[in-house]
C-alpha positions as CSV (number, residue, x, y, z in Angstrom):
1,M,-2.7,244.0,26.5
2,N,-0.2,242.5,29.1
3,S,0.2,238.8,29.2
4,D,0.7,236.8,32.4
5,V,2.5,233.8,30.4
6,S,6.1,234.0,31.2
7,S,8.6,233.0,28.7
8,P,10.1,229.6,29.7
9,E,13.5,229.9,31.6
10,R,16.7,229.2,29.5
11,H,19.5,227.8,31.2
12,P,22.9,228.8,29.6
13,V,25.1,226.1,28.0
14,S,28.2,225.5,30.2
15,D,31.6,226.4,28.9
16,D,32.8,223.5,30.0
17,M,31.8,219.5,30.8
18,S,33.1,216.7,32.4
19,T,35.4,213.9,31.2
20,L,32.4,211.6,30.9
21,E,30.3,214.1,28.9
22,A,33.4,214.9,26.7
23,A,33.6,211.2,26.3
24,R,30.2,210.9,25.2
25,V,30.1,214.1,22.7
26,L,33.4,212.7,21.2
27,G,32.4,209.2,20.9
28,L,35.6,208.2,22.9
29,A,36.3,206.1,26.0
30,V,36.9,208.1,29.0
31,R,40.6,207.2,29.0
32,S,41.2,208.5,25.5
33,V,40.1,211.7,26.6
34,Q,42.0,211.9,29.7
35,L,45.0,211.0,27.2
36,M,44.0,214.0,24.8
37,V,43.8,216.5,28.0
38,D,47.3,215.0,29.0
39,R,49.1,215.9,25.7
40,G,47.4,219.2,25.4
41,D,44.8,218.1,22.6
42,L,41.9,219.5,25.1
43,E,41.8,222.5,27.3
44,A,41.1,221.5,31.0
45,W,41.6,222.4,34.4
46,K,40.2,220.7,37.8
47,T,38.0,222.5,40.1
48,P,38.9,222.5,44.1
49,G,37.2,219.2,44.7
50,G,39.8,217.6,42.4
51,H,37.2,217.0,39.2
52,R,38.4,217.7,35.8
53,R,36.4,220.1,33.7
54,I,37.2,220.3,30.1
55,S,36.7,223.5,27.8
56,R,33.4,222.9,25.3
57,T,35.6,225.5,22.9
58,S,38.4,222.9,22.8
59,I,36.1,219.9,22.0
60,E,34.2,221.8,19.5
61,R,37.6,222.8,17.8
62,W,38.9,219.2,17.9
63,R,35.5,218.0,16.6
64,N,35.7,220.2,13.6
65,A,39.4,220.2,13.0
66,P,40.3,218.3,9.5
67,Q,42.3,215.3,10.1
68,K,44.6,214.5,7.9
69,S,43.8,211.5,5.4
70,H,45.5,209.6,2.5
71,G,42.2,209.7,1.1
72,D,41.9,208.0,-2.4
73,A,44.0,204.9,-2.3
74,S,43.0,204.0,-6.0
75,S,44.3,207.4,-7.5
76,G,47.1,208.2,-4.7
77,R,45.0,211.8,-4.4
78,R,45.9,213.1,-0.7
79,S,42.9,214.5,0.9
80,D,43.2,217.5,3.4
81,T,40.1,216.0,5.4
82,A,39.2,212.9,6.7
83,H,35.5,213.7,4.8
84,A,36.9,214.4,1.7
85,D,35.8,210.8,0.0
86,A,33.8,209.4,2.9
87,N,30.6,209.4,1.2
88,D,31.8,208.3,-2.3
89,G,30.0,204.9,-1.8
90,R,33.4,202.9,-1.2
91,T,34.3,200.8,1.5
92,K,36.3,202.9,4.0
93,V,39.6,201.8,5.8
94,V,41.4,203.7,8.6
95,L,44.7,202.6,9.1
96,I,46.3,203.9,12.5
97,E,50.2,203.7,12.1
98,D,52.7,206.1,12.9
99,S,55.5,204.6,10.6
100,V,55.6,206.7,7.2
101,H,57.2,204.1,5.6
102,F,54.6,201.7,6.0
103,Q,51.7,204.4,5.6
104,N,53.1,204.7,2.2
105,L,53.4,200.9,1.8
106,V,49.9,200.0,2.5
107,T,48.9,203.1,0.4
108,L,50.6,201.6,-2.7
109,L,49.2,198.4,-1.9
110,L,45.5,199.2,-1.6
111,R,46.0,201.8,-5.0
112,Q,47.3,198.4,-6.9
113,Q,45.1,195.9,-5.4
114,F,42.1,197.3,-3.8
115,P,40.9,200.4,-5.8
116,D,37.5,199.9,-4.5
117,L,38.5,200.9,-0.9
118,S,39.0,204.3,0.4
119,L,42.0,204.6,2.6
120,H,42.4,207.2,5.6
121,V,45.5,207.4,7.7
122,A,45.9,208.5,11.2
123,S,49.4,208.7,12.5
124,D,48.6,208.2,16.4
125,G,46.1,206.4,18.4
126,I,44.1,209.5,20.1
127,S,43.9,210.8,16.0
128,G,43.0,207.3,15.1
129,L,40.2,207.2,17.5
130,V,38.8,210.4,16.7
131,M,39.0,210.0,12.7
132,A,37.4,206.4,13.0
133,G,34.8,208.1,15.1
134,K,33.9,210.6,12.4
135,L,34.1,208.2,9.5
136,Q,32.7,205.0,11.0
137,P,35.0,203.0,8.7
138,E,34.2,199.3,7.7
139,I,37.6,197.9,8.2
140,L,40.1,199.3,10.9
141,M,44.1,198.4,10.7
142,V,46.1,199.3,13.8
143,D,49.6,199.0,14.6
144,I,49.9,197.8,18.2
145,L,52.8,200.3,19.2
146,L,51.7,203.6,18.7
147,P,52.4,207.3,20.2
148,G,49.7,208.9,22.6
149,I,48.0,205.7,23.6
150,D,49.0,202.1,24.6
151,G,47.8,199.8,21.5
152,A,46.0,197.4,23.7
153,A,43.9,200.1,25.0
154,L,43.4,201.5,21.8
155,I,42.2,198.2,20.3
156,S,40.1,197.1,23.5
157,S,38.2,200.8,23.2
158,L,37.6,199.9,19.2
159,R,36.1,196.7,20.1
160,S,34.0,197.9,23.0
161,H,32.0,200.8,20.9
162,P,28.8,199.4,19.5
163,Q,29.4,201.8,16.5
164,F,32.5,199.5,15.5
165,S,30.5,196.1,16.0
166,D,30.6,195.2,12.2
167,S,34.1,196.9,11.5
168,Q,36.7,194.4,10.4
169,L,39.9,194.8,12.7
170,I,43.4,193.9,11.4
171,V,46.3,194.5,13.7
172,V,49.9,195.3,12.0
173,T,52.8,194.9,14.0
174,S,56.6,194.5,14.1
175,L,56.7,192.7,17.3
176,D,57.2,188.9,17.1
177,T,55.2,186.2,18.6
178,E,56.7,186.2,22.0
179,Q,56.6,190.3,22.3
180,L,52.7,190.1,21.6
181,K,51.9,187.9,24.7
182,P,51.3,190.9,27.0
183,Y,48.6,192.1,24.4
184,A,47.2,188.5,23.8
185,F,43.7,189.6,25.7
186,A,43.2,192.5,23.6
187,L,44.0,190.5,20.1
188,Q,41.8,187.6,21.0
189,G,40.1,186.7,17.3
190,V,41.7,189.5,15.8
191,P,44.1,188.6,12.6
192,V,47.5,190.0,13.0
193,V,49.9,191.0,10.1
194,H,53.7,191.2,11.0
195,K,55.2,193.9,9.0
196,P,58.0,191.9,7.4
197,Q,55.2,189.9,6.0
198,L,53.0,192.8,5.2
199,V,52.9,192.9,1.4
200,A,52.4,189.0,1.2
201,D,49.6,188.6,4.4
202,L,47.7,191.7,4.2
203,P,45.8,191.3,0.8
204,P,44.4,188.1,1.7
205,L,43.1,189.4,5.0
206,L,41.6,192.4,3.2
207,N,40.1,190.0,0.8
208,Q,38.5,188.2,4.0
209,A,37.2,191.2,5.5
210,V,35.7,192.6,2.5
211,A,34.1,189.4,1.7
212,K,32.7,189.4,5.4
213,L,31.3,192.7,5.2
214,Q,29.6,191.8,2.1
215,S,28.0,188.8,3.9
216,L,26.8,191.0,6.5
217,A,25.4,193.4,4.3
218,R,23.3,190.5,2.4
219,S,22.3,189.4,5.9
220,A,20.9,192.7,7.0
221,A,19.1,193.5,3.1
């Protein structure tokens, strides 16, 4: 018997998307996606009208690619993926820092003094934004001078995302007070650790961040 009911029309998924669509998929600011295109992390081209189109395949490849992490700060175990210990119940910390020396210093400090924190490290701003979007960390530590993205833009992007509204942000920097003045608009209300005093000044700020997170959790209960 023939049926007069036709199957619903299926629209093929486009092989590309706009910068705004890509930003929504990745959970990033449009400017961050533009920077990812500029440095070759995402494949893109421009239409005759001058509109940028981004390859859906390259977006999915970026989303699914493992992000390097220092993993378990308490044992020193290094993880190959940002998700390796993301769901172990501990407070997640993302450190966005390009200096290997300070990456190692923070790792050692957390291993010794904060075994209940799970540390993940990104070496540049774009990778850090993606890692933060994947992990939803409770604490974010960010260097203000980073390759790939202006530090103030990175901090502003993090603070503008509702998903990070309860995240505790700490800035680490080698800049002195005078050199930080151009970044004042992005640093308002954010604790700053100067790298020469990191070992002494970071632990109290981490304790404050953990205490605030615990207070927020009690309020939400």
